[in-house]
N, C-alpha and C positions, 0 to 999 in steps of 0.2 A: 733232377736226375743226375746232373753232373756232380752236384755236391755229394749226393749219396754215393755215387761211384768213386769219388775221390776218397771218401771216408773208408769205404770198403778196401780200396787199394792200400791205404795207410795201415789198416789193421792186418791185412794179409802180409804186407811187407815187414811189419814189425815182428810178426810170428815167424816169418822166414829167417829174419836176423837172429831171433832168440833160439831157433832150433837148428842152427848151423846149416842154413839153406835146406831145411826140411830133412837133413840126414840123421838128426838125433832120433832115438827111438821114441822120444816124447812128442815128435811132430805128428804121430799117428792120431787121428781124431775123426769122429763122425760129426761133431758140432763144435764150431769155433765161435767165441763171442768176444767182443771188445767194447770198451766205452771210450769215446773220443770227446775231448773238451774243446770247445771253440769260443772265440770272442765274437759275438754276433754270428753271422754266417760267413765269416772270413776264413776261407780254407787255408790261407797262408799262416794263420795263427792257430791251426788245429794241432792237437797233441793227443796221441794215444796214451791214456792213463792207466788202463788195465786190460789184460787179455786173459782168456780162460778157455779150456776145452772140457768136454765131458758129457756123458749121457746117462749116468747111473746114480742110484741112491744107496745108502748104507744098508747092510743086512741087519735085520732086527736084533740079532744076537750081539751086535757090536754097539748098540745104543748105549750112550755114556751119560752117567749122572753127575759128572764133574765138568760138563761143558767142554770136553776135550776132543770130541769128534764132530766132523762136519757131516750133517745128515744128508744133504742134497747136493750131489756133484754134477747136476746138469749145468752146462756152460753158462747160461744166462744167470743162474742163481749164484754160481761161483763169481761171476763178473760183478754182481751186486755186492757180494761180501768183500771182494777185493776193493771195490769202490768205497765201501765203509772204512776199510783199512786206510785208504787214501785220505778220506775225510778226517780221520783221527790225526794223521800226520799234518794236515793243513791246520787243524785246531791247535796242535802242539806248538806250531810256530808262534802262537800268541803267548806262550809261556816264556818266550825268549826275552831278554832284556834289550835285545838289539832291534832297533826300529826297522831295519831292512828285512828282518825276518817277518814281522807283521805285514810288511808291504808285499812280501812274496806270497802271503797266504791268500787263498781265494775268498776268505771270510773277512768281513769288517764287523767291528764290535758295535752293538746298538746301545744307544743311551739308556733305553728302558730295560736292558739286560739281554744277554745272549748274543748270537751272531747271525749275520745274514750273508748270503752269497753276494760277491761284488756284482755291480751292474753288468748286464750283457754277457755273462758267462753261461754257456749252454752245454748240455750233455746229450750225447747221441749214443744209442746202443746199436751195435751191429751184431746180428746173429746169423750164422750161415744157413740155418733151415728154420722153417716156421716153428714157433715155440710149441712144445707138446701140449696136448689138451684140446680144447675146442677149436683153437685157431688152426691147428694142423688137420684135425679130424674132418672138419666140414668143408674145407676149401674145395676139394675136388668135386663135391656134389653140385657146385654151382655151374660147372662147365660141361658136365656130361648129362645126357638125357636118358640113358638106358638104365637109370637106377630107380625107376619108379617102385620096383618091388621093395627096396629097402628104405624108400623115402620116409615112410611113417616112423620108422625106428629113429632115423636121423632127426626128424622133426621133433619127435618126443623129447629128445635129449639135446636139441640145439641150444647152445648157450649155457648148458648145464655145467656146474662145477664138476671137475674130474680129478681123479687121483692117480698118481704114478704107481706102478706095480713094483713091489720090492724085488730087487735083483733081476728084474726083467725090463722090457721096454714096452712102450705104449701106455695108454691110460684108460680108465673105466669111469663111468658116471658115479658120483657119490651115491651110495646106496642107502645108508641108514639115516634115520632122523636123529637118533641120539648119537652124536658123533664123538663119543669119548673113547679114546684109546687108553688101555691100562698098561702100566709098566710090566706087571707080572704076566699079563696076557701076551705081550710082545716077546718077553723072555721065554715063554713057554711055546713060542712058535707061531703066534698069530701074525698075520701079515702086518708089517709096519706101513702105515698109510702116510703118504706125502702128497700135498696138493700139486696140481700140474703147473707148469711154467706159465701157461696162458693165465691161469687164475692168480698166480703170484704177481704177474705184471699188472693185471687189472687192479690188484691191491696197491701196488706202488703208485698207480695213477690217482689214488685217493690219499694215501697215507704218506707218500714220498718214499725215497730210496734209503733214507737215513736210519730207519728202524727206531725202536722205542728208546734205547739208551741215549742215542745222540739227540733225540728230540728234546732232551732237557737243556741242550746248549744251542741248537740251531733250528731255524725255521725249516719246514719241510722242503726237500729238494726234489724236483721232478725232471724226468727225461723230456727233452724237446722233441726227439724223433727216434723211431726205430727203423732200422734198415735190415731187410731180410734177404738172405742170399737166394734160397730156392724153396720150393714147395709152398709158395706164398700166393695168396689171393688177397690183395690189399683191401678190397671192398669188405670181404668177410672179416678180415683181421680187424678193421676199424670198428665193425659192429661188436665184435667180441671184446675189444679193449675198452670201449666207452659206453656203448649203448645198453649193455646189460644192467648198468646201475644208474639209469637215467633218473629214477625217482629216489635217489638217496636223500634228498631234502637239503636243507640249509647246512653248510659246513662252517665251522668256526673260523675266525680270522686266520689268514696265512695257509689254510688248507683249501684245496679246490678240486674240482673234477678236471683232471689234466687231459687236455685234448692233444694227443700225439700226432705228429706228422708221420706218415707211414710211406715207405718206399721200398721197391725191390732194387736189384742191381742189374745193369745191362748185360754183363757177362759173368755169371756166377762161376766159380771154380768147380771142376768136376767133383762129384761126391766120391769119397774114398771107398773102394770096395772092401769086402771082408767084414768081420764082426767088430762091434764096438770095443775099443780097449777098456780095460777095467780101471784105468787111472784117469785123473783129471789134473790138468796143470793150471797154475795161475801165475801171473806176473803183474807187478805194480810199479808204476814209474818211481824212480828213486831207489829201487831195489834191483841189483844187478841180475840175480839169478831167478830162474823159474822154480816154483815150488811144485812138487809132484805129490798128489794125494791118492792113496788107494781108495777108490770109491766105495768098496765093500766095507772097509773098516772105518772110513772117515778120518784116517790119520795118515801121516807121511809114511813112505815105504819103510823108513828106518824105525817106525813105531812111535815117533814123538808127535806131539800135537801140531796141527797146522797153525800158521799165523792168522788164519781166518776163523778159528774156532771161537765159540762163545766165551770161553775162559779168557782168551787173549784180549778180546774186546772189553770184557768186564774189567780186566786189570788196567787197561788203558783209560777206560772211563773213570775208574776210581782215582787214578792219578790226576785227572783233569778236574775232578769234582773237588770243590773247595778252593781250587786255584783259579779257575776260569769263571767268567761271568756266566750266569745261567738264565734261561728264559723262565724257569720255574722258581717261585719263591721257595727258599729252602725251609723244610720243616724238620728242624733238629738234626739228628745223627745221619751220617751217610749210611745207606742200607748196606748190609754185609752179605745179603743173599741176592743172587742174580734176579730171581723173579720179582723181588721187591724193588730192585733198582729200575726194572722196566716199568713199574707202576708209578714212578716219580713223575713221568710225563703223562699227567692225567688227561690232557686234551687229546693226545695221541691215542690213548686207550679208549676214550669215549668215541672218537671217530672210527676206530677199529670196530667197535660194537655196532655202530651205525651202519658200517659197510656190511657186516655179517647179516644184520637184520634185513638190509636192502636185498641181498642175494636170496634170503629165505622168502621175503615178501614177493619177489619176482618169480618164485617157484623154481629156483635154480639149484636148490639143495643147501645143505648145511656145511659150513667150513669145518673140516676135520682138524682138530688140534692134536699135537703130540702129547704123550702122557705128562702130567704136570710135574712129576718127580724129576723130569729132565732139567728143569730150570731151578731146582731148589738147592743149588750148590753154593757154598760159601767162597768168598774171595780168599785165596791163600797166597800171601805175598812172600 
């Protein structure tokens, strides 16, 4: 508990610093998230590496087919994207000729190809409220008794995959069996569907936080713990995070069913009153300034693309490709289309399919994907 409280304090303090003692307009938030890196469980060596805020998703009309918009600006999801940005920076140190740069990197090169995290480095996610979706929804039902009337509804959908509501808040259970969204459908005004934070975190616990592109360079990276500020019932949270996919079966080498440590905090900060702001901020260690994204458009307020968008990551990936050691034996040309680059990490893709099948087999619904056109953009250098 002391450890969790210290990490929470560090995140809150860093956010205070970055928002000029909470006086900047960008200090306003409903949800704050941060990832802290530690060596073992030594709090003296803890470092906040990313921070983010936000509770909203992109409006369907702004969906972008060049990878220039961030679709999901919920704080936890932005924190993971900021973390991916940090991982790229750590890999880029290996391009340097200087030995001290490699030694500063959190990654060590493997003889058999690719990179692995240095021994004993752990990552912890702090989030100020329970992640949206099943984790937030069902926690109150465990503590109150006068809800017998609605118990059957809750039970029917307990553990179910849930989706966020476009330009609103809250989540609903995945409804359809054929979970394909279409590009023209969304542009004609169909609701854009995004999976809940609870479900995305469950996915990170199998696939890792690094995503498909980075899986061609590094072994999967998992969170060691999640610390939740408020609205949290840790017993239920742990069920949601790991027990839903108990029968996923054997996973290939270096993948695992990650068992998170879960904790609340002793004194959570008061929740800010008023409506949720329409922006999301992110900060990454080594970058002085906060970046502000308009959650409705998925771009910065000035209209340019965020440093966390797919296009930026694809550009960085392409620069590393061919220069860095990879885990994947290279088959010919470097892919020039984003969706093809994601397929390079075949093991990652097959584990992802295994996960989706496990959810379906458990009767928890079908994972809803974004329209495929969204990932069919070319690298423009």
